All heavy atoms as a GROMACS GRO file, in nm:
protein
  616
    1MET      N    1   8.186  12.392   3.875
    1MET     CA    2   8.276  12.300   3.837
    1MET      C    3   8.406  12.313   3.936
    1MET      O    4   8.445  12.415   3.963
    1MET     CB    5   8.327  12.333   3.697
    1MET     CG    6   8.447  12.242   3.642
    1MET     SD    7   8.495  12.299   3.480
    1MET     CE    8   8.452  12.137   3.388
    2ILE      N    9   8.462  12.203   3.968
    2ILE     CA   10   8.571  12.186   4.058
    2ILE      C   11   8.704  12.185   3.971
    2ILE      O   12   8.707  12.099   3.879
    2ILE     CB   13   8.553  12.072   4.147
    2ILE    CG1   14   8.442  12.085   4.242
    2ILE    CG2   15   8.693  12.057   4.242
    2ILE    CD1   16   8.423  11.960   4.314
    3PRO      N   17   8.791  12.281   3.997
    3PRO     CA   18   8.922  12.278   3.916
    3PRO      C   19   8.991  12.141   3.938
    3PRO      O   20   8.991  12.078   4.048
    3PRO     CB   21   9.006  12.380   3.979
    3PRO     CG   22   8.909  12.475   4.056
    3PRO     CD   23   8.800  12.384   4.090
    4GLN      N   24   9.053  12.083   3.834
    4GLN     CA   25   9.113  11.952   3.837
    4GLN      C   26   9.270  11.960   3.875
    4GLN      O   27   9.340  11.873   3.892
    4GLN     CB   28   9.102  11.882   3.707
    4GLN     CG   29   8.949  11.858   3.675
    4GLN     CD   30   8.894  11.764   3.761
    4GLN    OE1   31   8.942  11.659   3.813
    4GLN    NE2   32   8.779  11.819   3.825
    5SER      N   33   9.317  12.095   3.864
    5SER     CA   34   9.474  12.112   3.904
    5SER      C   35   9.490  12.099   4.050
    5SER      O   36   9.399  12.113   4.131
    5SER     CB   37   9.512  12.240   3.848
    5SER     OG   38   9.448  12.350   3.913
    6LYS      N   39   9.610  12.083   4.086
    6LYS     CA   40   9.652  12.069   4.230
    6LYS      C   41   9.714  12.198   4.267
    6LYS      O   42   9.771  12.279   4.184
    6LYS     CB   43   9.732  11.956   4.246
    6LYS     CG   44   9.650  11.836   4.232
    6LYS     CD   45   9.742  11.697   4.243
    6LYS     CE   46   9.659  11.583   4.218
    6LYS     NZ   47   9.725  11.461   4.242
    7GLY      N   48   9.724  12.227   4.399
    7GLY     CA   49   9.788  12.348   4.444
    7GLY      C   50   9.676  12.457   4.475
    7GLY      O   51   9.570  12.438   4.453
    8PRO      N   52   9.730  12.570   4.525
    8PRO     CA   53   9.635  12.679   4.568
    8PRO      C   54   9.573  12.749   4.443
    8PRO      O   55   9.638  12.759   4.333
    8PRO     CB   56   9.736  12.783   4.629
    8PRO     CG   57   9.865  12.752   4.578
    8PRO     CD   58   9.877  12.608   4.546
    9ILE      N   59   9.451  12.778   4.458
    9ILE     CA   60   9.374  12.846   4.362
    9ILE      C   61   9.406  12.999   4.354
    9ILE      O   62   9.412  13.057   4.462
    9ILE     CB   63   9.222  12.835   4.378
    9ILE    CG1   64   9.180  12.681   4.355
    9ILE    CG2   65   9.146  12.920   4.279
    9ILE    CD1   66   9.040  12.660   4.404
   10PHE      N   67   9.441  13.057   4.237
   10PHE     CA   68   9.485  13.195   4.232
   10PHE      C   69   9.355  13.282   4.188
   10PHE      O   70   9.295  13.244   4.086
   10PHE     CB   71   9.598  13.214   4.143
   10PHE     CG   72   9.638  13.351   4.123
   10PHE    CD1   73   9.731  13.406   4.221
   10PHE    CD2   74   9.592  13.445   4.031
   10PHE    CE1   75   9.767  13.536   4.211
   10PHE    CE2   76   9.631  13.571   4.017
   10PHE     CZ   77   9.721  13.625   4.120
   11LYS      N   78   9.325  13.370   4.260
   11LYS     CA   79   9.208  13.467   4.224
   11LYS      C   80   9.264  13.603   4.212
   11LYS      O   81   9.338  13.648   4.291
   11LYS     CB   82   9.102  13.446   4.325
   11LYS     CG   83   9.037  13.322   4.335
   11LYS     CD   84   8.910  13.330   4.437
   11LYS     CE   85   8.855  13.184   4.446
   11LYS     NZ   86   8.742  13.192   4.538
   12LYS      N   87   9.225  13.668   4.112
   12LYS     CA   88   9.246  13.805   4.090
   12LYS      C   89   9.127  13.891   4.070
   12LYS      O   90   9.043  13.855   3.976
   12LYS     CB   91   9.336  13.811   3.958
   12LYS     CG   92   9.376  13.971   3.915
   12LYS     CD   93   9.477  14.026   4.001
   12LYS     CE   94   9.515  14.159   3.935
   12LYS     NZ   95   9.618  14.229   4.017
   13VAL      N   96   9.100  13.975   4.156
   13VAL     CA   97   8.978  14.056   4.148
   13VAL      C   98   8.996  14.173   4.041
   13VAL      O   99   9.091  14.251   4.052
   13VAL     CB  100   8.935  14.116   4.287
   13VAL    CG1  101   8.812  14.210   4.266
   13VAL    CG2  102   8.906  14.003   4.374
   14LEU      N  103   8.918  14.182   3.933
   14LEU     CA  104   8.925  14.276   3.840
   14LEU      C  105   8.843  14.388   3.874
   14LEU      O  106   8.737  14.380   3.951
   14LEU     CB  107   8.888  14.226   3.700
   14LEU     CG  108   8.974  14.101   3.641
   14LEU    CD1  109   8.913  14.060   3.526
   14LEU    CD2  110   9.114  14.155   3.617
   15PRO      N  111   8.859  14.518   3.827
   15PRO     CA  112   8.782  14.629   3.857
   15PRO      C  113   8.643  14.612   3.803
   15PRO      O  114   8.616  14.530   3.717
   15PRO     CB  115   8.848  14.745   3.777
   15PRO     CG  116   8.955  14.688   3.698
   15PRO     CD  117   8.976  14.543   3.732
   16ASP      N  118   8.558  14.691   3.865
   16ASP     CA  119   8.410  14.680   3.841
   16ASP      C  120   8.379  14.720   3.692
   16ASP      O  121   8.275  14.707   3.644
   16ASP     CB  122   8.324  14.772   3.929
   16ASP     CG  123   8.326  14.708   4.068
   16ASP    OD1  124   8.353  14.593   4.091
   16ASP    OD2  125   8.299  14.791   4.168
   17THR      N  126   8.479  14.785   3.619
   17THR     CA  127   8.457  14.833   3.486
   17THR      C  128   8.480  14.733   3.384
   17THR      O  129   8.468  14.759   3.254
   17THR     CB  130   8.559  14.956   3.454
   17THR    OG1  131   8.690  14.909   3.479
   17THR    CG2  132   8.533  15.071   3.551
   18VAL      N  133   8.499  14.602   3.411
   18VAL     CA  134   8.522  14.501   3.319
   18VAL      C  135   8.386  14.471   3.262
   18VAL      O  136   8.289  14.443   3.325
   18VAL     CB  137   8.577  14.363   3.383
   18VAL    CG1  138   8.578  14.255   3.281
   18VAL    CG2  139   8.722  14.391   3.439
   19LYS      N  140   8.386  14.478   3.125
   19LYS     CA  141   8.266  14.452   3.059
   19LYS      C  142   8.288  14.344   2.943
   19LYS      O  143   8.384  14.361   2.862
   19LYS     CB  144   8.210  14.581   2.991
   19LYS     CG  145   8.158  14.679   3.087
   19LYS     CD  146   8.095  14.795   3.024
   19LYS     CE  147   8.052  14.886   3.142
   19LYS     NZ  148   8.013  15.016   3.102
   20LEU      N  149   8.210  14.246   2.939
   20LEU     CA  150   8.220  14.152   2.835
   20LEU      C  151   8.168  14.194   2.698
   20LEU      O  152   8.071  14.277   2.700
   20LEU     CB  153   8.151  14.019   2.879
   20LEU     CG  154   8.207  13.952   3.000
   20LEU    CD1  155   8.115  13.830   3.037
   20LEU    CD2  156   8.353  13.906   2.977
   21PRO      N  157   8.215  14.162   2.599
   21PRO     CA  158   8.175  14.196   2.462
   21PRO      C  159   8.033  14.146   2.435
   21PRO      O  160   7.989  14.038   2.479
   21PRO     CB  161   8.271  14.140   2.356
   21PRO     CG  162   8.381  14.085   2.433
   21PRO     CD  163   8.331  14.074   2.579
   22ILE      N  164   7.947  14.248   2.372
   22ILE     CA  165   7.806  14.197   2.342
   22ILE      C  166   7.823  14.140   2.204
   22ILE      O  167   7.895  14.206   2.114
   22ILE     CB  168   7.724  14.322   2.343
   22ILE    CG1  169   7.715  14.372   2.485
   22ILE    CG2  170   7.578  14.280   2.292
   22ILE    CD1  171   7.640  14.502   2.505
   23SER      N  172   7.764  14.025   2.180
   23SER     CA  173   7.779  13.964   2.050
   23SER      C  174   7.644  13.899   2.007
   23SER      O  175   7.560  13.879   2.085
   23SER     CB  176   7.884  13.852   2.050
   23SER     OG  177   7.853  13.750   2.137
   24ALA      N  178   7.647  13.863   1.874
   24ALA     CA  179   7.534  13.782   1.827
   24ALA      C  180   7.536  13.644   1.888
   24ALA      O  181   7.655  13.595   1.926
   24ALA     CB  182   7.543  13.778   1.670
   25THR      N  183   7.431  13.572   1.893
   25THR     CA  184   7.427  13.444   1.961
   25THR      C  185   7.515  13.338   1.891
   25THR      O  186   7.557  13.240   1.927
   25THR     CB  187   7.282  13.382   1.963
   25THR    OG1  188   7.222  13.398   1.841
   25THR    CG2  189   7.199  13.474   2.060
   26SER      N  190   7.533  13.363   1.752
   26SER     CA  191   7.606  13.261   1.675
   26SER      C  192   7.770  13.296   1.686
   26SER      O  193   7.841  13.204   1.640
   26SER     CB  194   7.562  13.276   1.528
   26SER     OG  195   7.593  13.406   1.474
   27GLU      N  196   7.802  13.403   1.736
   27GLU     CA  197   7.944  13.428   1.754
   27GLU      C  198   8.014  13.353   1.862
   27GLU      O  199   7.952  13.342   1.962
   27GLU     CB  200   7.956  13.583   1.774
   27GLU     CG  201   8.095  13.640   1.755
   27GLU     CD  202   8.111  13.790   1.739
   27GLU    OE1  203   8.008  13.856   1.791
   27GLU    OE2  204   8.206  13.840   1.700
   28LYS      N  205   8.130  13.306   1.820
   28LYS     CA  206   8.200  13.225   1.930
   28LYS      C  207   8.322  13.306   1.970
   28LYS      O  208   8.380  13.367   1.896
   28LYS     CB  209   8.246  13.098   1.862
   28LYS     CG  210   8.133  13.002   1.826
   28LYS     CD  211   8.171  12.874   1.770
   28LYS     CE  212   8.045  12.806   1.707
   28LYS     NZ  213   8.007  12.691   1.752
   29TRP      N  214   8.367  13.278   2.098
   29TRP     CA  215   8.476  13.355   2.158
   29TRP      C  216   8.577  13.257   2.221
   29TRP      O  217   8.542  13.152   2.262
   29TRP     CB  218   8.417  13.444   2.271
   29TRP     CG  219   8.324  13.546   2.212
   29TRP    CD1  220   8.198  13.525   2.186
   29TRP    CD2  221   8.369  13.678   2.172
   29TRP    NE1  222   8.152  13.658   2.138
   29TRP    CE2  223   8.256  13.749   2.128
   29TRP    CE3  224   8.491  13.758   2.177
   29TRP    CZ2  225   8.258  13.879   2.090
   29TRP    CZ3  226   8.492  13.878   2.136
   29TRP    CH2  227   8.376  13.947   2.088
   30GLN      N  228   8.703  13.304   2.223
   30GLN     CA  229   8.804  13.236   2.296
   30GLN      C  230   8.847  13.320   2.422
   30GLN      O  231   8.859  13.443   2.397
   30GLN     CB  232   8.920  13.207   2.216
   30GLN     CG  233   8.892  13.123   2.089
   30GLN     CD  234   9.010  13.105   1.989
   30GLN    OE1  235   9.087  13.196   1.972
   30GLN    NE2  236   9.019  12.986   1.926
   31VAL      N  237   8.870  13.260   2.523
   31VAL     CA  238   8.918  13.319   2.649
   31VAL      C  239   9.048  13.266   2.693
   31VAL      O  240   9.065  13.139   2.699
   31VAL     CB  241   8.815  13.314   2.766
   31VAL    CG1  242   8.882  13.386   2.890
   31VAL    CG2  243   8.682  13.369   2.721
   32GLY      N  244   9.148  13.356   2.709
   32GLY     CA  245   9.282  13.309   2.746
   32GLY      C  246   9.351  13.413   2.817
   32GLY      O  247   9.304  13.517   2.848
   33MET      N  248   9.496  13.379   2.824
   33MET     CA  249   9.575  13.479   2.891
   33MET      C  250   9.695  13.511   2.789
   33MET      O  251   9.744  13.411   2.738
   33MET     CB  252   9.620  13.428   3.024
   33MET     CG  253   9.720  13.516   3.106
   33MET     SD  254   9.761  13.472   3.260
   33MET     CE  255   9.872  13.344   3.230
   34ARG      N  256   9.739  13.628   2.784
   34ARG     CA  257   9.853  13.666   2.703
   34ARG      C  258   9.955  13.734   2.793
   34ARG      O  259   9.914  13.801   2.884
   34ARG     CB  260   9.796  13.774   2.599
   34ARG     CG  261   9.912  13.840   2.514
   34ARG     CD  262   9.855  13.932   2.416
   34ARG     NE  263   9.822  14.058   2.474
   34ARG     CZ  264   9.907  14.159   2.501
   34ARG    NH1  265  10.035  14.142   2.476
   34ARG    NH2  266   9.870  14.268   2.552
   35VAL      N  267  10.073  13.700   2.775
   35VAL     CA  268  10.191  13.760   2.852
   35VAL      C  269  10.283  13.831   2.766
   35VAL      O  270  10.322  13.778   2.664
   35VAL     CB  271  10.259  13.651   2.936
   35VAL    CG1  272  10.368  13.708   3.014
   35VAL    CG2  273  10.159  13.570   3.024
   36ASN      N  274  10.307  13.959   2.790
   36ASN     CA  275  10.394  14.036   2.701
   36ASN      C  276  10.547  14.011   2.745
   36ASN      O  277  10.570  13.950   2.850
   36ASN     CB  278  10.363  14.186   2.698
   36ASN     CG  279  10.383  14.255   2.817
   36ASN    OD1  280  10.443  14.211   2.917
   36ASN    ND2  281  10.322  14.385   2.823
   37ARG      N  282  10.644  14.070   2.678
   37ARG     CA  283  10.778  14.053   2.696
   37ARG      C  284  10.816  14.115   2.844
   37ARG      O  285  10.916  14.073   2.899
   37ARG     CB  286  10.873  14.117   2.594
   37ARG     CG  287  10.852  14.048   2.466
   37ARG     CD  288  10.940  14.099   2.356
   37ARG     NE  289  10.922  14.035   2.228
   37ARG     CZ  290  10.963  13.918   2.201
   37ARG    NH1  291  11.026  13.849   2.281
   37ARG    NH2  292  10.940  13.873   2.076
   38SER      N  293  10.739  14.201   2.899
   38SER     CA  294  10.768  14.256   3.031
   38SER      C  295  10.712  14.169   3.142
   38SER      O  296  10.709  14.204   3.261
   38SER     CB  297  10.709  14.396   3.041
   38SER     OG  298  10.776  14.479   2.959
   39GLN      N  299  10.645  14.054   3.102
   39GLN     CA  300  10.585  13.949   3.179
   39GLN      C  301  10.459  14.005   3.251
   39GLN      O  302  10.427  13.967   3.355
   39GLN     CB  303  10.675  13.891   3.275
   39GLN     CG  304  10.797  13.825   3.207
   39GLN     CD  305  10.878  13.743   3.289
   39GLN    OE1  306  10.840  13.682   3.400
   39GLN    NE2  307  10.997  13.704   3.244
   40VAL      N  308  10.391  14.096   3.182
   40VAL     CA  309  10.271  14.157   3.225
   40VAL      C  310  10.154  14.075   3.161
   40VAL      O  311  10.162  14.054   3.041
   40VAL     CB  312  10.250  14.306   3.202
   40VAL    CG1  313  10.112  14.359   3.234
   40VAL    CG2  314  10.358  14.387   3.273
   41ALA      N  315  10.062  14.012   3.240
   41ALA     CA  316   9.970  13.936   3.189
   41ALA      C  317   9.837  14.003   3.151
   41ALA      O  318   9.800  14.100   3.216
   41ALA     CB  319   9.943  13.814   3.287
   42TYR      N  320   9.758  13.957   3.056
   42TYR     CA  321   9.643  14.014   3.020
   42TYR      C  322   9.531  13.906   3.009
   42TYR      O  323   9.553  13.800   2.947
   42TYR     CB  324   9.646  14.089   2.882
   42TYR     CG  325   9.743  14.201   2.895
   42TYR    CD1  326   9.882  14.182   2.871
   42TYR    CD2  327   9.692  14.333   2.911
   42TYR    CE1  328   9.967  14.294   2.872
   42TYR    CE2  329   9.776  14.442   2.919
   42TYR     CZ  330   9.915  14.416   2.906
   42TYR     OH  331   9.996  14.534   2.907
   43LEU      N  332   9.414  13.933   3.057
   43LEU     CA  333   9.298  13.836   3.029
   43LEU      C  334   9.247  13.880   2.892
   43LEU      O  335   9.230  13.997   2.858
   43LEU     CB  336   9.181  13.864   3.118
   43LEU     CG  337   9.055  13.793   3.089
   43LEU    CD1  338   9.066  13.642   3.093
   43LEU    CD2  339   8.942  13.849   3.189
   44ALA      N  340   9.246  13.782   2.793
   44ALA     CA  341   9.216  13.817   2.654
   44ALA      C  342   9.081  13.744   2.614
   44ALA      O  343   9.078  13.610   2.645
   44ALA     CB  344   9.320  13.768   2.563
   45ILE      N  345   8.987  13.820   2.558
   45ILE     CA  346   8.862  13.770   2.517
   45ILE      C  347   8.864  13.806   2.364
   45ILE      O  348   8.853  13.928   2.320
   45ILE     CB  349   8.742  13.831   2.582
   45ILE    CG1  350   8.756  13.801   2.735
   45ILE    CG2  351   8.605  13.766   2.533
   45ILE    CD1  352   8.664  13.880   2.818
   46VAL      N  353   8.864  13.700   2.271
   46VAL     CA  354   8.888  13.729   2.133
   46VAL      C  355   8.782  13.651   2.049
   46VAL      O  356   8.753  13.523   2.086
   46VAL     CB  357   9.025  13.672   2.085
   46VAL    CG1  358   9.050  13.717   1.944
   46VAL    CG2  359   9.140  13.736   2.167
   47SER      N  360   8.712  13.722   1.955
   47SER     CA  361   8.619  13.639   1.873
   47SER      C  362   8.699  13.542   1.793
   47SER      O  363   8.816  13.562   1.760
   47SER     CB  364   8.550  13.736   1.780
   47SER     OG  365   8.637  13.795   1.695
   48VAL      N  366   8.638  13.428   1.764
   48VAL     CA  367   8.705  13.323   1.684
   48VAL      C  368   8.760  13.367   1.565
   48VAL      O  369   8.878  13.333   1.514
   48VAL     CB  370   8.617  13.200   1.671
   48VAL    CG1  371   8.681  13.097   1.576
   48VAL    CG2  372   8.586  13.135   1.800
   49GLY      N  373   8.696  13.452   1.482
   49GLY     CA  374   8.744  13.509   1.368
   49GLY      C  375   8.840  13.614   1.385
   49GLY      O  376   8.911  13.671   1.290
   50GLY      N  377   8.880  13.654   1.500
   50GLY     CA  378   8.978  13.768   1.541
   50GLY      C  379   8.939  13.900   1.498
   50GLY      O  380   9.016  13.987   1.516
   51LYS      N  381   8.808  13.919   1.469
   51LYS     CA  382   8.768  14.062   1.436
   51LYS      C  383   8.752  14.156   1.560
   51LYS      O  384   8.768  14.263   1.547
   51LYS     CB  385   8.634  14.051   1.362
   51LYS     CG  386   8.639  13.983   1.239
   51LYS     CD  387   8.506  13.963   1.164
   51LYS     CE  388   8.511  13.895   1.034
   51LYS     NZ  389   8.387  13.871   0.975
   52ARG      N  390   8.718  14.089   1.679
   52ARG     CA  391   8.708  14.165   1.797
   52ARG      C  392   8.783  14.105   1.909
   52ARG      O  393   8.793  13.988   1.923
   52ARG     CB  394   8.546  14.182   1.829
   52ARG     CG  395   8.475  14.244   1.732
   52ARG     CD  396   8.340  14.291   1.773
   52ARG     NE  397   8.255  14.182   1.811
   52ARG     CZ  398   8.152  14.201   1.896
   52ARG    NH1  399   8.118  14.320   1.948
   52ARG    NH2  400   8.071  14.100   1.939
   53LYS      N  401   8.837  14.200   1.990
   53LYS     CA  402   8.927  14.152   2.095
   53LYS      C  403   8.915  14.254   2.210
   53LYS      O  404   8.914  14.377   2.189
   53LYS     CB  405   9.076  14.149   2.043
   53LYS     CG  406   9.171  14.117   2.140
   53LYS     CD  407   9.301  14.089   2.070
   53LYS     CE  408   9.419  14.120   2.146
   53LYS     NZ  409   9.547  14.098   2.071
   54VAL      N  410   8.906  14.191   2.333
   54VAL     CA  411   8.897  14.276   2.449
   54VAL      C  412   9.010  14.231   2.547
   54VAL      O  413   9.021  14.095   2.565
   54VAL     CB  414   8.767  14.274   2.535
   54VAL    CG1  415   8.767  14.348   2.656
   54VAL    CG2  416   8.658  14.319   2.426
   55GLU      N  417   9.092  14.312   2.609
   55GLU     CA  418   9.195  14.268   2.699
   55GLU      C  419   9.185  14.348   2.827
   55GLU      O  420   9.157  14.466   2.828
   55GLU     CB  421   9.337  14.283   2.641
   55GLU     CG  422   9.360  14.194   2.524
   55GLU     CD  423   9.509  14.195   2.483
   55GLU    OE1  424   9.571  14.299   2.506
   55GLU    OE2  425   9.550  14.101   2.415
   56TYR      N  426   9.218  14.286   2.941
   56TYR     CA  427   9.220  14.347   3.071
   56TYR      C  428   9.350  14.312   3.134
   56TYR      O  429   9.396  14.191   3.140
   56TYR     CB  430   9.113  14.307   3.161
   56TYR     CG  431   8.979  14.333   3.102
   56TYR    CD1  432   8.894  14.243   3.028
   56TYR    CD2  433   8.925  14.466   3.109
   56TYR    CE1  434   8.780  14.284   2.973
   56TYR    CE2  435   8.802  14.511   3.051
   56TYR     CZ  436   8.737  14.410   2.993
   56TYR     OH  437   8.609  14.445   2.933
   57GLU      N  438   9.430  14.412   3.172
   57GLU     CA  439   9.556  14.391   3.238
   57GLU      C  440   9.536  14.321   3.368
   57GLU      O  441   9.468  14.364   3.445
   57GLU     CB  442   9.647  14.523   3.244
   57GLU     CG  443   9.777  14.499   3.307
   57GLU     CD  444   9.860  14.628   3.305
   57GLU    OE1  445   9.841  14.708   3.219
   57GLU    OE2  446   9.937  14.638   3.410
   58LEU      N  447   9.608  14.221   3.393
   58LEU     CA  448   9.618  14.146   3.518
   58LEU      C  449   9.750  14.180   3.597
   58LEU      O  450   9.757  14.128   3.707
   58LEU     CB  451   9.609  13.995   3.488
   58LEU     CG  452   9.480  13.943   3.418
   58LEU    CD1  453   9.499  13.801   3.387
   58LEU    CD2  454   9.362  13.986   3.498
   59GLY      N  455   9.842  14.245   3.541
   59GLY     CA  456   9.971  14.266   3.607
   59GLY      C  457  10.059  14.150   3.599
   59GLY      O  458  10.045  14.067   3.513
   60ASN      N  459  10.158  14.147   3.697
   60ASN     CA  460  10.258  14.042   3.690
   60ASN      C  461  10.215  13.920   3.766
   60ASN      O  462  10.271  13.885   3.866
   60ASN     CB  463  10.401  14.094   3.734
   60ASN     CG  464  10.512  13.996   3.717
   60ASN    OD1  465  10.484  13.889   3.655
   60ASN    ND2  466  10.627  14.046   3.749
   61ILE      N  467  10.105  13.859   3.730
   61ILE     CA  468  10.050  13.743   3.811
   61ILE      C  469  10.134  13.622   3.793
   61ILE      O  470  10.119  13.535   3.888
   61ILE     CB  471   9.907  13.716   3.780
   61ILE    CG1  472   9.891  13.673   3.635
   61ILE    CG2  473   9.813  13.836   3.801
   61ILE    CD1  474   9.755  13.612   3.602
   62ILE      N  475  10.224  13.616   3.692
   62ILE     CA  476  10.304  13.496   3.677
   62ILE      C  477  10.404  13.490   3.806
   62ILE      O  478  10.408  13.385   3.869
   62ILE     CB  479  10.395  13.498   3.554
   62ILE    CG1  480  10.298  13.506   3.426
   62ILE    CG2  481  10.484  13.388   3.547
   62ILE    CD1  482  10.210  13.387   3.404
   63ALA      N  483  10.460  13.599   3.848
   63ALA     CA  484  10.543  13.600   3.956
   63ALA      C  485  10.462  13.571   4.092
   63ALA      O  486  10.511  13.512   4.180
   63ALA     CB  487  10.602  13.737   3.978
   64GLN      N  488  10.333  13.612   4.100
   64GLN     CA  489  10.251  13.582   4.222
   64GLN      C  490  10.211  13.429   4.225
   64GLN      O  491  10.209  13.366   4.332
   64GLN     CB  492  10.129  13.666   4.214
   64GLN     CG  493  10.154  13.811   4.242
   64GLN     CD  494  10.033  13.910   4.214
   64GLN    OE1  495   9.928  13.853   4.168
   64GLN    NE2  496  10.052  14.028   4.240
   65MET      N  497  10.185  13.372   4.100
   65MET     CA  498  10.135  13.236   4.092
   65MET      C  499  10.259  13.136   4.109
   65MET      O  500  10.239  13.034   4.170
   65MET     CB  501  10.066  13.202   3.956
   65MET     CG  502   9.937  13.282   3.949
   65MET     SD  503   9.861  13.284   3.785
   65MET     CE  504   9.877  13.119   3.722
   66PHE      N  505  10.362  13.173   4.060
   66PHE     CA  506  10.490  13.092   4.057
   66PHE      C  507  10.606  13.166   4.097
   66PHE      O  508  10.690  13.213   4.015
   66PHE     CB  509  10.514  13.029   3.904
   66PHE     CG  510  10.390  12.969   3.844
   66PHE    CD1  511  10.309  13.037   3.747
   66PHE    CD2  512  10.344  12.843   3.883
   66PHE    CE1  513  10.203  12.982   3.691
   66PHE    CE2  514  10.241  12.780   3.826
   66PHE     CZ  515  10.162  12.852   3.734
   67PRO      N  516  10.628  13.185   4.229
   67PRO     CA  517  10.733  13.266   4.275
   67PRO      C  518  10.877  13.220   4.231
   67PRO      O  519  10.893  13.093   4.237
   67PRO     CB  520  10.722  13.250   4.432
   67PRO     CG  521  10.583  13.227   4.464
   67PRO     CD  522  10.539  13.145   4.333
   68GLY      N  523  10.943  13.299   4.185
   68GLY     CA  524  11.088  13.268   4.135
   68GLY      C  525  11.096  13.226   3.987
   68GLY      O  526  11.200  13.214   3.930
   69PHE      N  527  10.980  13.195   3.937
   69PHE     CA  528  10.975  13.161   3.787
   69PHE      C  529  10.986  13.287   3.703
   69PHE      O  530  10.921  13.382   3.722
   69PHE     CB  531  10.845  13.096   3.761
   69PHE     CG  532  10.824  13.058   3.612
   69PHE    CD1  533  10.896  12.937   3.566
   69PHE    CD2  534  10.742  13.121   3.525
   69PHE    CE1  535  10.869  12.906   3.423
   69PHE    CE2  536  10.728  13.095   3.395
   69PHE     CZ  537  10.796  12.975   3.342
   70VAL      N  538  11.079  13.280   3.602
   70VAL     CA  539  11.085  13.377   3.505
   70VAL      C  540  11.078  13.316   3.369
   70VAL      O  541  11.145  13.212   3.334
   70VAL     CB  542  11.230  13.457   3.521
   70VAL    CG1  543  11.244  13.552   3.408
   70VAL    CG2  544  11.238  13.516   3.657
   71MET      N  545  10.991  13.374   3.273
   71MET     CA  546  10.973  13.315   3.149
   71MET      C  547  11.100  13.352   3.060
   71MET      O  548  11.149  13.476   3.064
   71MET     CB  549  10.839  13.372   3.075
   71MET     CG  550  10.728  13.322   3.148
   71MET     SD  551  10.575  13.396   3.069
   71MET     CE  552  10.573  13.290   2.923
   72ARG      N  553  11.148  13.266   2.983
   72ARG     CA  554  11.260  13.291   2.890
   72ARG      C  555  11.207  13.359   2.763
   72ARG      O  556  11.098  13.350   2.733
   72ARG     CB  557  11.328  13.169   2.856
   72ARG     CG  558  11.389  13.083   2.967
   72ARG     CD  559  11.478  12.972   2.922
   72ARG     NE  560  11.427  12.905   2.808
   72ARG     CZ  561  11.357  12.785   2.811
   72ARG    NH1  562  11.355  12.715   2.918
   72ARG    NH2  563  11.308  12.731   2.699
   73GLU      N  564  11.308  13.438   2.698
   73GLU     CA  565  11.263  13.512   2.584
   73GLU      C  566  11.221  13.429   2.476
   73GLU      O  567  11.115  13.460   2.402
   73GLU     CB  568  11.387  13.588   2.536
   73GLU     CG  569  11.360  13.685   2.434
   73GLU     CD  570  11.300  13.810   2.474
   73GLU    OE1  571  11.303  13.838   2.592
   73GLU    OE2  572  11.241  13.881   2.386
   74ASP      N  573  11.257  13.304   2.460
   74ASP     CA  574  11.219  13.209   2.352
   74ASP      C  575  11.084  13.156   2.378
   74ASP      O  576  11.018  13.077   2.294
   74ASP     CB  577  11.316  13.102   2.326
   74ASP     CG  578  11.346  13.012   2.436
   74ASP    OD1  579  11.301  13.047   2.560
   74ASP    OD2  580  11.415  12.911   2.422
   75GLU      N  581  11.023  13.175   2.493
   75GLU     CA  582  10.886  13.106   2.532
   75GLU      C  583  10.780  13.203   2.489
   75GLU      O  584  10.654  13.169   2.494
   75GLU     CB  585  10.878  13.099   2.684
   75GLU     CG  586  10.972  12.980   2.736
   75GLU     CD  587  10.961  12.971   2.894
   75GLU    OE1  588  10.965  13.071   2.960
   75GLU    OE2  589  10.941  12.857   2.934
   76PHE      N  590  10.802  13.337   2.441
   76PHE     CA  591  10.710  13.418   2.391
   76PHE      C  592  10.672  13.392   2.255
   76PHE      O  593  10.755  13.362   2.163
   76PHE     CB  594  10.749  13.567   2.400
   76PHE     CG  595  10.762  13.604   2.546
   76PHE    CD1  596  10.899  13.606   2.609
   76PHE    CD2  597  10.653  13.656   2.625
   76PHE    CE1  598  10.910  13.634   2.736
   76PHE    CE2  599  10.672  13.685   2.755
   76PHE     CZ  600  10.795  13.680   2.804
   77ILE      N  601  10.545  13.406   2.230
   77ILE     CA  602  10.490  13.390   2.087
   77ILE      C  603  10.474  13.528   2.032
   77ILE      O  604  10.397  13.611   2.081
   77ILE     CB  605  10.364  13.315   2.080
   77ILE    CG1  606  10.388  13.163   2.132
   77ILE    CG2  607  10.300  13.296   1.944
   77ILE    CD1  608  10.257  13.090   2.166
   78ASN      N  609  10.522  13.546   1.921
   78ASN     CA  610  10.515  13.678   1.848
   78ASN      C  611  10.379  13.700   1.791
   78ASN      O  612  10.314  13.619   1.738
   78ASN     CB  613  10.622  13.706   1.749
   78ASN     CG  614  10.755  13.724   1.818
   78ASN    OD1  615  10.761  13.765   1.928
   78ASN    ND2  616  10.862  13.680   1.754
   0.00000   0.00000   0.00000
């Protein structure tokens, strides 16, 4: 699949220890990114029911992807 966004593609190589959760074939998962108040991003893999969750730290990739951009305190979801 070719990305539909414009601009440079950002790639972050994760360590070889990244393991995806093993699940039943009927289980559904959501994949996204979470950013904490220190602006450290995490790859988040969460079961739809929220029972299982795996996160991998990506570091401060917001600053790498968008130089000069700083998230405001009111943009965070608790």
